[in-house]
N, C-alpha and C positions, 0 to 999 in steps of 0.2 A: 505494500502499500504507502503511496506518494506521503511524504511528510512535509515537505517544505518545497517552496521555489526554485531550493538551489537542488534538492534531488532531481526535480525535471528538467532544469537547464542542464546537470550531468547528463541526464539520458538523452537529451537531444543530442547535446554536443559530442556523446559516444558513436552518433552516426556519422562517416565519413564525409557526405556531402552535407554537413549543416558544420562541421567543425569550423570555430572560429567566424562562423557565417551568422549567427546569433545576436541581436541586439535589443534591449529596451526601449519600446516605441518606436524609434527609426535610425537609422545611421545617417553618420552626417554627411559621410562621403557616397557616391553611387555604386553600388556593387555586382560584381556577376552573380547571375542565376547559375543555382537556384540560392537563395537566402530567405533567413525569418526575421520574423520581428515580434516581440509577445508584451503584452500587458498583463495586470493582475489587481483585484481589487481583493480587497477582505469584508467579509457580510459577518455580522454575530447573530441576524436575524435568526431565530430559533436553533440556536447554537448552543447546547448547554447551559439557557438561563445566562446565560453572557459569563460563565463562570471557570474562564481559562481556555473557553473552545471556541474557533473562527471555523468560515469556510473562505477556501481562496476561491475565489472565479478565476479563472485564469483562460488567457485566448492568445494563441499562437497562429500567425499568420505568415504563411509560406508561398514564396513568389517565385516562379517557373514560365519558363516557354520553352516548350510546348509546357504544358502539364505535365506532371510528374509523378504518372501513378504508382511506378515503384517507391519513391520513396514516401509517398504518400501512407500507403499500408507499413513502411518499418516505422514511421511516426505511430500509427495505430498499435500496433505488433508494441514498442520498446513503452506506450503508455497504454497496457490491454492491463490493468488494473483499478484504471477509471471510464466509467461512462462517457465516451466522447458524443457530441454531435458536429457535424462538420460540412462547409458549403463553400462551391466552388464557385468563382466570377471569371470572363476575360475584363481586362482591365485596357478599353480599345487606348486611351491616351498616351499608359504605359509599354501596350505591346507585351502583356504578360498576364496571367492567368495568378488568382490570388485565391487560398483556400485557406480554409480558417477552421481552427480547430477549437471547440469552446469545451470546458469542462471544469470540475467543480471538485474540490477536494478538503477535507476537515485538517485541521490545522492545531496545534496546542499551543497558546498563548505562554501557558506558564506549567513549569516542571510540577508534579505533587511529591508533596515533603512527606520523606518516608519515615 
């Protein structure tokens, strides 16, 4: 089970096609395809009555041309312990495909005292 954003990033960076090609929100320089950008938010709504547990809503945007179905499948396999929704669209102005992967996982805000 995924326990942190850092774990998600480590799993994604383990894919050779994405090594050193993932950034938070955006890159400051143009990138060679494929590459990915991610964002996340924490949500405590309904999580353990706000007592140390939150949910991380994670979004990954993969950019490729042509659409890279083998890489998309590798991402799904790498993150197979969370329920993922995905959507793909062609961005005409950029001449590339954007596939978005969205998922949620619990995150422990505090460590229980033993």
